[in-house]
Residue frames relative to the residue before (quaternion, step in Angstrom):
aa qw qx qy qz dx dy dz
M 1.0000 0.0000 0.0000 0.0000 0.00 0.00 0.00
A 0.5913 -0.5592 0.4298 0.3912 3.56 -1.26 0.21
S 0.1846 -0.8611 0.4626 0.1025 3.52 0.44 1.30
E 0.6217 0.5821 -0.3571 0.3836 3.59 1.07 -0.58
I 0.7280 0.3708 -0.2572 0.5161 3.62 1.19 -0.21
Y 0.5682 0.6091 -0.3842 0.3981 3.60 1.24 -0.10
P 0.3179 -0.8182 0.4475 0.1708 3.61 -0.40 1.20
L 0.6776 0.5653 -0.2994 0.3629 3.58 1.06 -0.67
N 0.5884 0.5160 -0.3976 0.4790 3.57 1.27 0.24
E 0.5993 0.5940 -0.3382 0.4167 3.56 1.32 0.00
I 0.6523 0.5203 -0.3096 0.4560 3.60 1.24 0.04
D 0.7461 -0.3832 0.2923 0.4595 3.56 -1.34 0.05
L 0.5066 -0.7071 0.4083 0.2769 3.56 -0.71 1.12
L 0.6879 0.4827 -0.2978 0.4530 3.59 0.80 -0.94
T 0.6110 0.5465 -0.3381 0.4622 3.58 1.11 -0.72
E 0.6836 0.4827 -0.2850 0.4673 3.57 0.93 -0.89
I 0.6191 0.5330 -0.3442 0.4628 3.61 1.01 -0.73
E 0.6624 0.4983 -0.2985 0.4731 3.57 0.92 -0.93
R 0.6447 0.5306 -0.3208 0.4472 3.59 0.96 -0.87
L 0.6694 0.5135 -0.3049 0.4420 3.59 0.86 -0.94
D 0.6973 0.4669 -0.2805 0.4659 3.58 0.83 -0.95
W 0.6523 0.5140 -0.3152 0.4594 3.58 0.97 -0.86
N 0.6577 0.5159 -0.3178 0.4475 3.60 0.88 -0.89
H 0.6269 0.5484 -0.3394 0.4371 3.58 0.94 -0.85
T 0.7535 0.4267 -0.2193 0.4495 3.57 0.70 -1.12
N 0.8062 0.3653 -0.1443 0.4425 3.56 0.84 -1.00
V 0.7749 0.2766 -0.1730 0.5414 3.60 1.20 -0.34
L 0.7503 0.4438 -0.2631 0.4134 3.58 0.51 -1.15
V 0.6817 0.4651 -0.3040 0.4759 3.61 0.79 -0.90
P 0.6727 0.4837 -0.3299 0.4524 3.68 0.79 -0.82
V 0.6865 0.4907 -0.2963 0.4473 3.58 0.90 -0.90
L 0.7173 0.4351 -0.2438 0.4866 3.59 1.05 -0.77
G 0.7595 -0.4297 0.1961 0.4473 3.55 0.99 0.88
G 0.5672 -0.6381 0.3734 0.3628 3.57 1.25 0.12
H 0.7092 0.3674 -0.2658 0.5397 3.58 1.25 0.23
V 0.5330 -0.6378 0.4561 0.3180 3.56 -1.15 0.64
L 0.7708 0.2279 -0.1183 0.5830 3.56 1.04 -0.83
P 0.4863 -0.6212 0.5106 0.3421 3.62 -0.97 0.70
P 0.6292 -0.5737 0.3580 0.3832 3.62 -0.98 0.74
E 0.6304 0.5475 -0.3369 0.4352 3.61 0.97 -0.80
V 0.6964 0.4612 -0.2678 0.4803 3.58 0.91 -0.95
D 0.6325 0.5312 -0.3290 0.4578 3.57 0.98 -0.82
A 0.6527 0.5128 -0.3137 0.4610 3.58 0.94 -0.88
Y 0.6249 0.5379 -0.3322 0.4579 3.58 1.04 -0.77
L 0.6865 0.4787 -0.2895 0.4645 3.58 0.85 -0.94
Q 0.6587 0.5048 -0.3151 0.4604 3.57 0.93 -0.87
G 0.6241 0.5356 -0.3333 0.4610 3.57 1.09 -0.69
L 0.6400 0.5133 -0.3176 0.4754 3.58 1.04 -0.79
V 0.6193 0.5448 -0.3421 0.4502 3.57 1.00 -0.82
T 0.6741 0.4940 -0.2922 0.4649 3.57 0.87 -0.98
E 0.6816 0.5042 -0.2845 0.4475 3.57 0.87 -1.00
R 0.7362 0.4328 -0.2461 0.4584 3.57 0.79 -0.99
T 0.5927 0.5549 -0.3679 0.4533 3.57 1.14 -0.55
A 0.7117 0.4513 -0.2479 0.4779 3.55 1.03 -0.84
S 0.6012 0.5983 -0.3524 0.3955 3.57 1.23 -0.42
S 0.4524 -0.6937 0.4928 0.2671 3.57 -0.95 0.85
T 0.6199 0.5587 -0.3470 0.4279 3.60 1.24 -0.31
T 0.6355 0.4996 -0.3339 0.4848 3.59 1.26 -0.14
G 0.2533 -0.7900 0.5446 0.1230 3.54 -0.44 1.23
N 0.6647 -0.5278 0.3560 0.3910 3.56 -1.23 0.37
D 0.7033 0.4629 -0.2686 0.4680 3.57 1.17 -0.53
Q 0.6040 0.5568 -0.3515 0.4490 3.57 1.28 0.08
P 0.4937 -0.6574 0.4676 0.3248 3.62 -0.95 0.77
V 0.4354 -0.6995 0.5008 0.2653 3.57 -0.96 0.85
V 0.7780 -0.0097 0.0046 0.6282 3.58 1.22 -0.44
S 0.1835 -0.7997 0.5671 0.0717 3.58 -1.06 0.74
V 0.0591 -0.7983 0.5986 -0.0303 3.55 -0.88 1.06
A 0.1308 -0.7684 0.6225 0.0705 3.57 -1.04 0.86
D 0.1415 -0.7662 0.6233 0.0659 3.56 -1.02 0.87
I 0.1924 -0.8075 0.5536 0.0662 3.57 -0.53 1.23
A 0.7891 0.1127 -0.1728 0.5786 3.57 -0.95 0.97
T 0.0791 0.8832 -0.4569 0.0710 3.52 1.02 0.93
G 0.3159 -0.7737 0.5024 0.2216 3.62 1.15 -0.39
T 0.8165 -0.1310 0.1410 0.5443 3.56 -0.47 -1.23
G 0.5118 -0.6318 0.4214 0.4016 3.56 1.27 -0.37
I 0.3538 0.7828 -0.4625 0.2192 3.59 1.30 0.07
W 0.6318 0.5352 -0.3501 0.4380 3.63 0.97 -0.73
L 0.6711 0.4926 -0.2965 0.4680 3.58 0.93 -0.87
V 0.5958 0.5608 -0.3594 0.4488 3.58 1.06 -0.72
D 0.6734 0.4764 -0.2908 0.4847 3.59 0.99 -0.80
V 0.6440 0.5239 -0.3250 0.4530 3.60 0.95 -0.85
A 0.6098 0.5843 -0.3461 0.4086 3.57 1.03 -0.78
K 0.6069 0.5874 -0.3528 0.4027 3.59 1.12 -0.59
S 0.7458 0.3982 -0.2143 0.4891 3.60 1.14 -0.59
L 0.6993 0.4163 -0.2626 0.5184 3.60 1.28 0.01
P 0.5849 -0.5915 0.4072 0.3771 3.60 -1.11 0.52
P 0.6298 -0.5698 0.3699 0.3767 3.61 -1.15 0.48
T 0.6078 0.5466 -0.3551 0.4535 3.58 1.27 -0.18
A 0.4626 0.6576 -0.4595 0.3775 3.60 1.26 0.06
R 0.3400 -0.7093 0.5815 0.2077 3.56 -1.17 0.66
L 0.0062 0.8085 -0.5847 0.0670 3.58 -0.57 1.18
D 0.0047 0.8303 -0.5514 0.0808 3.56 -0.29 1.33
G 0.1459 -0.7821 0.6020 0.0680 3.55 -0.90 0.98
F 0.1108 -0.8010 0.5877 0.0262 3.56 -1.00 0.91
D 0.1467 0.7648 -0.6194 0.0995 3.56 -1.05 0.77
Y 0.4656 -0.6711 0.4898 0.3048 3.58 -1.04 0.70
N 0.7162 0.3326 -0.2209 0.5724 3.58 1.26 -0.44
T 0.1838 -0.8368 0.5118 0.0629 3.56 -0.36 1.26
S 0.4512 0.7420 -0.4242 0.2566 3.59 1.25 -0.14
K 0.7139 0.4441 -0.2579 0.4761 3.59 1.16 -0.52
F 0.3955 0.7328 -0.4759 0.2830 3.60 1.24 0.01
R 0.4553 -0.6361 0.5484 0.2957 3.54 -1.09 0.76
P 0.5294 -0.5963 0.4747 0.3727 3.60 -1.10 0.52
T 0.6567 -0.5331 0.3647 0.3893 3.56 -1.16 0.61
S 0.6367 0.5546 -0.3245 0.4262 3.57 1.05 -0.75
A 0.7044 0.4369 -0.2542 0.4984 3.59 1.23 -0.44
L 0.6333 0.5089 -0.3229 0.4856 3.58 1.30 0.23
P 0.5578 -0.5445 0.4816 0.4006 3.59 -1.19 0.40
P 0.6354 -0.5792 0.3461 0.3755 3.62 -1.03 0.67
N 0.7306 0.4295 -0.2475 0.4695 3.61 1.07 -0.64
V 0.5686 0.5460 -0.3991 0.4683 3.60 1.25 0.31
Q 0.0282 -0.7915 0.6097 -0.0315 3.54 -0.77 1.11
L 0.1536 -0.7830 0.5986 0.0699 3.59 -0.85 1.00
Q 0.0719 0.8116 -0.5714 0.0977 3.56 -0.88 0.95
E 0.5744 -0.6172 0.4313 0.3211 3.53 -1.26 0.48
A 0.2616 0.7239 -0.6152 0.1706 3.55 -1.05 0.88
N 0.2614 -0.7538 0.5881 0.1325 3.55 -1.14 0.70
A 0.3774 -0.7682 0.4743 0.2061 3.58 -0.50 1.19
L 0.5884 0.5568 -0.3779 0.4482 3.60 1.23 -0.14
K 0.7009 0.3764 -0.2553 0.5495 3.56 1.29 -0.09
P 0.6119 -0.5582 0.3901 0.4022 3.61 -1.09 0.54
F 0.4296 -0.6806 0.5297 0.2678 3.55 -1.05 0.78
P 0.6272 -0.5445 0.3886 0.3988 3.60 -1.14 0.56
A 0.6125 -0.5922 0.3871 0.3527 3.56 -1.08 0.77
K 0.6163 0.5749 -0.3506 0.4083 3.60 1.06 -0.66
L 0.6797 0.4698 -0.2890 0.4835 3.61 1.26 -0.35
H 0.4985 0.6797 -0.4248 0.3304 3.58 1.22 -0.28
G 0.8558 0.1166 -0.1090 0.4921 3.54 -0.98 0.94
Q 0.4903 0.7047 -0.3959 0.3261 3.58 1.18 0.48
Y 0.7632 0.4208 -0.1834 0.4549 3.61 1.15 -0.50
D 0.3949 -0.7086 0.5457 0.2099 3.51 -1.12 0.84
L 0.7742 0.0860 -0.0497 0.6251 3.57 1.25 -0.47
V 0.0657 -0.7443 0.6633 0.0424 3.52 -1.07 0.87
H 0.1010 -0.8012 0.5898 0.0045 3.55 -0.73 1.14
V 0.0470 0.7687 -0.6372 0.0287 3.55 -1.09 0.77
R 0.0118 -0.8238 0.5643 -0.0538 3.56 -0.95 0.89
L 0.8933 0.0198 -0.0147 0.4488 3.51 -1.17 0.87
I 0.3717 0.7181 -0.5058 0.3006 3.55 0.61 1.19
F 0.4107 0.7703 -0.4461 0.1978 3.59 1.23 -0.16
L 0.6193 0.5530 -0.3568 0.4282 3.61 1.07 -0.60
A 0.6798 0.4711 -0.2842 0.4849 3.59 1.23 -0.32
L 0.6787 0.5233 -0.2757 0.4353 3.60 1.26 -0.20
R 0.3131 -0.6854 0.6244 0.2057 3.51 -1.08 0.81
T 0.7312 -0.4580 0.2757 0.4237 3.54 -1.26 0.41
S 0.7266 0.4481 -0.2432 0.4606 3.57 0.91 -0.91
D 0.5717 0.6492 -0.3642 0.3450 3.61 1.23 -0.31
W 0.5670 0.6457 -0.3912 0.3295 3.58 1.07 -0.66
A 0.6764 0.4801 -0.3005 0.4708 3.59 0.90 -0.89
V 0.6170 0.5478 -0.3410 0.4504 3.60 1.07 -0.73
V 0.6692 0.4861 -0.2959 0.4778 3.58 0.88 -0.95
A 0.6419 0.5323 -0.3294 0.4429 3.60 0.90 -0.89
A 0.6747 0.4885 -0.2959 0.4675 3.59 0.92 -0.88
N 0.6654 0.5029 -0.3102 0.4561 3.59 0.94 -0.83
L 0.6507 0.5116 -0.3246 0.4577 3.60 0.97 -0.78
R 0.6116 0.5703 -0.3524 0.4200 3.57 1.02 -0.72
T 0.6268 0.5574 -0.3487 0.4181 3.60 1.02 -0.68
L 0.6331 0.5573 -0.3269 0.4262 3.59 1.17 -0.53
L 0.6619 0.5734 -0.2980 0.3797 3.56 1.12 -0.69
R 0.4313 -0.6252 0.5850 0.2842 3.48 -1.26 0.60
P 0.6292 -0.5001 0.4041 0.4367 3.61 -1.17 0.32
G 0.7993 0.2348 -0.2132 0.5104 3.55 -0.80 1.05
G 0.5059 0.6732 -0.4116 0.3483 3.58 1.28 -0.18
Y 0.4559 -0.7055 0.4941 0.2242 3.52 -1.26 0.58
L 0.1872 -0.6908 0.6803 0.1581 3.50 -1.35 0.57
L 0.0574 -0.7728 0.6320 0.0005 3.56 -0.91 1.01
W 0.0204 0.8164 -0.5692 0.0955 3.57 -0.37 1.30
E 0.0437 -0.8063 0.5890 -0.0337 3.60 -0.57 1.22
E 0.0848 0.8371 -0.5146 0.1649 3.52 -0.54 1.22
V 0.3574 -0.6899 0.5885 0.2236 3.54 -1.24 0.59
D 0.2773 -0.7432 0.5741 0.2031 3.60 -1.05 0.67
S 0.4739 -0.6824 0.4850 0.2732 3.56 -1.22 0.49
V 0.5221 0.6462 -0.4071 0.3796 3.59 1.30 -0.06
N 0.8088 0.3266 -0.1226 0.4735 3.57 0.92 -0.93
W 0.5301 0.5627 -0.4718 0.4240 3.63 1.11 0.37
K 0.2170 0.7836 -0.5279 0.2453 3.49 0.01 1.38
G 0.2469 -0.7455 0.5976 0.1617 3.51 -1.31 0.40
Y 0.1186 -0.7835 0.6078 0.0516 3.57 -1.15 0.66
P 0.5234 -0.2150 -0.8221 0.0631 1.57 -1.87 1.66
A 0.6759 -0.5501 0.3331 0.3599 3.54 -1.25 0.54
S 0.6251 0.5743 -0.3315 0.4118 3.59 1.20 -0.48
T 0.5638 0.6260 -0.3857 0.3762 3.61 1.21 -0.29
Q 0.6113 -0.5500 0.4193 0.3848 3.55 -1.24 0.46
T 0.5944 0.5754 -0.3549 0.4354 3.58 1.09 -0.72
A 0.6752 0.4853 -0.2893 0.4742 3.57 0.88 -0.96
K 0.6520 0.5192 -0.3185 0.4515 3.57 0.99 -0.80
I 0.6227 0.5344 -0.3381 0.4608 3.58 1.03 -0.78
L 0.6800 0.4863 -0.2931 0.4639 3.57 0.86 -0.95
A 0.6354 0.5159 -0.3267 0.4726 3.58 1.05 -0.74
N 0.6522 0.5072 -0.3134 0.4681 3.60 1.00 -0.80
M 0.6232 0.5272 -0.3395 0.4674 3.59 1.04 -0.75
T 0.6500 0.5039 -0.3122 0.4755 3.59 0.99 -0.82
R 0.6627 0.5191 -0.3085 0.4429 3.57 0.94 -0.91
F 0.6632 0.4950 -0.3120 0.4667 3.57 0.92 -0.88
Y 0.6459 0.5184 -0.3209 0.4595 3.57 0.96 -0.87
T 0.6460 0.5275 -0.3168 0.4517 3.58 0.96 -0.88
E 0.6728 0.4938 -0.2966 0.4642 3.57 0.94 -0.89
Q 0.7304 0.4544 -0.2464 0.4465 3.57 0.85 -0.98
S 0.7197 0.4456 -0.2523 0.4688 3.59 1.09 -0.61
A 0.5266 -0.6647 0.3882 0.3608 3.57 1.25 0.43
G 0.8373 -0.2127 0.0575 0.5004 3.52 0.75 1.12
G 0.4537 -0.6925 0.4586 0.3230 3.57 1.24 -0.13
T 0.1469 -0.7816 0.6018 0.0729 3.53 -1.28 0.16
Q 0.5061 -0.6366 0.4819 0.3260 3.56 -1.19 0.44
Y 0.5017 0.6595 -0.4371 0.3497 3.59 1.18 -0.38
P 0.4947 -0.0772 -0.8647 -0.0393 1.56 -2.16 1.31
I 0.4246 0.6692 -0.5009 0.3478 3.62 1.19 0.05
G 0.8088 0.1798 -0.1632 0.5356 3.58 -0.58 1.13
L 0.3638 0.7423 -0.4880 0.2802 3.58 1.24 0.23
D 0.5723 0.5944 -0.3788 0.4191 3.59 1.12 -0.57
Q 0.6567 0.5050 -0.3122 0.4651 3.59 1.01 -0.79
L 0.6300 0.5276 -0.3274 0.4664 3.57 1.04 -0.78
L 0.6638 0.5102 -0.3109 0.4499 3.58 0.92 -0.88
N 0.6395 0.5106 -0.3304 0.4703 3.58 0.96 -0.78
A 0.6539 0.5075 -0.3099 0.4678 3.58 1.04 -0.77
E 0.6858 0.4703 -0.2726 0.4839 3.58 1.19 -0.56
G 0.6826 -0.5401 0.2753 0.4080 3.58 1.23 0.31
Y 0.4774 0.6346 -0.4626 0.3942 3.59 1.23 0.22
D 0.3637 -0.7140 0.5533 0.2277 3.56 -1.29 0.32
G 0.8906 0.1207 -0.0578 0.4346 3.53 -1.21 0.70
A 0.2233 0.7960 -0.5374 0.1665 3.59 1.02 0.63
R 0.1048 0.7790 -0.6123 0.0849 3.57 -0.97 0.89
Q 0.3081 -0.7736 0.5394 0.1256 3.53 -1.28 0.51
E 0.0871 -0.7309 0.6733 0.0698 3.46 -1.37 0.53
V 0.2040 -0.7946 0.5620 0.1061 3.58 -0.95 0.85
F 0.1621 -0.7588 0.6274 0.0649 3.55 -1.08 0.89
K 0.2040 -0.8227 0.5247 0.0789 3.57 -0.52 1.21
L 0.1545 -0.7946 0.5857 0.0412 3.51 -0.59 1.22
Y 0.2481 0.7263 -0.5941 0.2409 3.55 0.11 1.34
D 0.7634 -0.1750 0.1796 0.5953 3.59 -0.69 -1.05
N 0.1886 -0.8326 0.5157 0.0727 3.56 -0.40 1.23
G 0.6569 -0.5835 0.3049 0.3675 3.53 0.88 1.06
E 0.8220 -0.2233 0.1840 0.4905 3.54 -0.90 -0.97
N 0.4847 0.6482 -0.4480 0.3797 3.59 1.26 0.10
T 0.1903 -0.8393 0.5011 0.0914 3.56 0.33 1.31
T 0.6467 0.5318 -0.3288 0.4369 3.58 0.92 -0.85
L 0.6857 0.4739 -0.2917 0.4692 3.58 0.86 -0.92
N 0.6157 0.5361 -0.3527 0.4572 3.59 1.05 -0.66
L 0.6566 0.4910 -0.3081 0.4826 3.59 0.96 -0.84
N 0.6656 0.4994 -0.3056 0.4628 3.58 0.95 -0.83
R 0.5952 0.5596 -0.3532 0.4559 3.58 1.12 -0.67
K 0.6594 0.5067 -0.3087 0.4617 3.57 0.97 -0.84
R 0.6561 0.4921 -0.3192 0.4748 3.58 0.98 -0.80
L 0.6066 0.5530 -0.3554 0.4471 3.58 1.02 -0.77
F 0.6617 0.5130 -0.3130 0.4483 3.57 0.90 -0.91
T 0.7194 0.4606 -0.2862 0.4341 3.58 0.69 -1.01
T 0.6808 0.4735 -0.3082 0.4662 3.60 0.94 -0.78
A 0.6725 0.4855 -0.3049 0.4681 3.59 0.95 -0.84
A 0.6438 0.5267 -0.3267 0.4488 3.58 0.98 -0.83
L 0.6653 0.4935 -0.3123 0.4650 3.57 0.87 -0.90
S 0.6557 0.5112 -0.3148 0.4578 3.58 0.91 -0.86
C 0.6669 0.5025 -0.2996 0.4616 3.59 0.91 -0.93
L 0.6928 0.4846 -0.2950 0.4452 3.57 0.79 -0.99
R 0.6310 0.5097 -0.3375 0.4776 3.59 1.00 -0.72
G 0.6547 0.5121 -0.3082 0.4627 3.55 1.00 -0.82
Y 0.6412 0.5246 -0.3247 0.4563 3.56 1.00 -0.81
G 0.6167 0.5480 -0.3432 0.4490 3.55 1.06 -0.75
K 0.6944 0.4675 -0.2746 0.4731 3.57 0.94 -0.86
L 0.6846 0.4734 -0.2792 0.4787 3.57 1.19 -0.50
G 0.7632 -0.3681 0.1921 0.4951 3.59 1.23 0.27
G 0.3847 -0.7736 0.4394 0.2459 3.55 1.27 -0.28
I 0.2252 -0.7174 0.6363 0.1722 3.49 -1.45 0.04
D 0.7329 -0.4129 0.2804 0.4623 3.57 -1.25 0.21
G 0.8339 0.1767 -0.1520 0.5004 3.55 -0.84 1.03
L 0.7590 0.2373 -0.1686 0.5824 3.56 1.26 0.08
Q 0.1562 0.8169 -0.5316 0.1601 3.53 -0.04 1.31
T 0.7843 0.2769 -0.1392 0.5374 3.60 1.15 -0.44
E 0.6277 -0.5220 0.4144 0.4022 3.56 -1.29 0.30
E 0.6085 0.5609 -0.3509 0.4381 3.58 1.10 -0.68
E 0.6507 0.4975 -0.3134 0.4804 3.59 0.99 -0.81
A 0.6240 0.5375 -0.3355 0.4573 3.59 1.03 -0.77
A 0.6743 0.4976 -0.2977 0.4573 3.58 0.86 -0.98
K 0.6384 0.5298 -0.3240 0.4547 3.60 0.98 -0.85
N 0.6592 0.5127 -0.3118 0.4533 3.59 0.91 -0.90
V 0.6839 0.4895 -0.2900 0.4567 3.58 0.93 -0.90
V 0.6050 0.5451 -0.3575 0.4572 3.62 1.03 -0.71
E 0.6554 0.5053 -0.3084 0.4691 3.59 0.95 -0.87
A 0.6664 0.4933 -0.3019 0.4705 3.58 0.96 -0.85
E 0.6274 0.5490 -0.3356 0.4385 3.57 1.02 -0.78
E 0.6328 0.5198 -0.3240 0.4737 3.58 1.06 -0.73
E 0.6271 0.5257 -0.3349 0.4672 3.59 1.01 -0.77
V 0.6563 0.5175 -0.3061 0.4558 3.56 0.95 -0.90
K 0.6602 0.5166 -0.3063 0.4511 3.58 0.91 -0.94
K 0.7201 0.4417 -0.2404 0.4781 3.58 1.00 -0.83
G 0.4546 -0.7050 0.4401 0.3204 3.59 1.26 -0.11
E 0.4028 0.7470 -0.4440 0.2875 3.56 1.19 0.53
V 0.7770 0.2674 -0.1324 0.5544 3.58 1.23 -0.16
Q 0.2274 -0.7237 0.6327 0.1558 3.54 -1.26 0.57
F 0.0987 0.7911 -0.5954 0.0998 3.56 -0.93 0.85
G 0.1676 0.7889 -0.5839 0.0923 3.51 -1.27 0.24
L 0.2559 -0.7465 0.5906 0.1686 3.51 -1.33 -0.25
W 0.3676 -0.6992 0.5666 0.2345 3.52 -1.32 0.30
I 0.1705 -0.7640 0.6153 0.0924 3.56 -1.00 0.90
W 0.1881 -0.8004 0.5658 0.0627 3.56 -0.68 1.16
R 0.1472 -0.7607 0.6277 0.0756 3.55 -0.87 1.00
T 0.0594 -0.7950 0.6036 -0.0095 3.57 -0.63 1.16
I 0.0765 -0.7920 0.6057 -0.0035 3.56 -0.81 1.08
A 0.1050 0.7736 -0.6181 0.0925 3.55 -0.97 0.91
R 0.2632 -0.7619 0.5692 0.1620 3.58 -1.26 0.24
R 0.4460 -0.6248 0.5569 0.3170 3.50 -1.29 0.40
S 0.5725 -0.6180 0.4113 0.3481 3.58 -0.97 0.84
L 0.5244 -0.6238 0.4880 0.3126 3.54 -1.18 0.65
């Protein structure tokens, strides 16, 4: 990824590892329907497992199904996926920053984490090796022109008929109300910094399905999950608030280290802004949220 514009590698490592794992379990999985894999994709993988297990052409040393996770972070997504697949499944995580990788002792035996940058072509030995390629929450690392590059590179990893599952937040709908609150100002500053650093910003992932179809994928479509006031789900509402405060503080600190923006040049200023916003959130003085877009596509048979 374009590491020079990504703010979340600029903060304390242990804090970021904890944030990634906590967000996965307590916000992302619940908001995305309570499952790690969409039912359609899970059914496809389970069908391959059944078919290949019964096939005489599948040796005992060959994976019955292969999954790649791009920008894997700590590998937490693969750890969850491993629970629903047999131990003979091949589960590979890739990230250009390996500092957050879980140690091998903390991973299932069939999960392997390795260095790779999705903005560069993947090695030929990985081409056509995966039944599912998953990528999540990389938009802060992408410039406007990078999306098509990543889409093309991910396609090379897929087997014919394989699925791409791309889950992403857009910068258009992360807003706070009323606009005069510190929370709203923080979100506006995050959008402004992203727009400046990404060479003009982009609407993606909104419309990512159209880009994928143009890049040679089949049947790309999108579903949006809105993380605002989640009704009577008190736990998710509380977790949404924690997600905002931890992500905002991490982003603002990272932006400060990457050069800052008007009114935010130091980590101390970032912390002060987030404390003020946290008080607004606790008092119920502000509404905020974000949209998570799930884009599913397939490589042609």
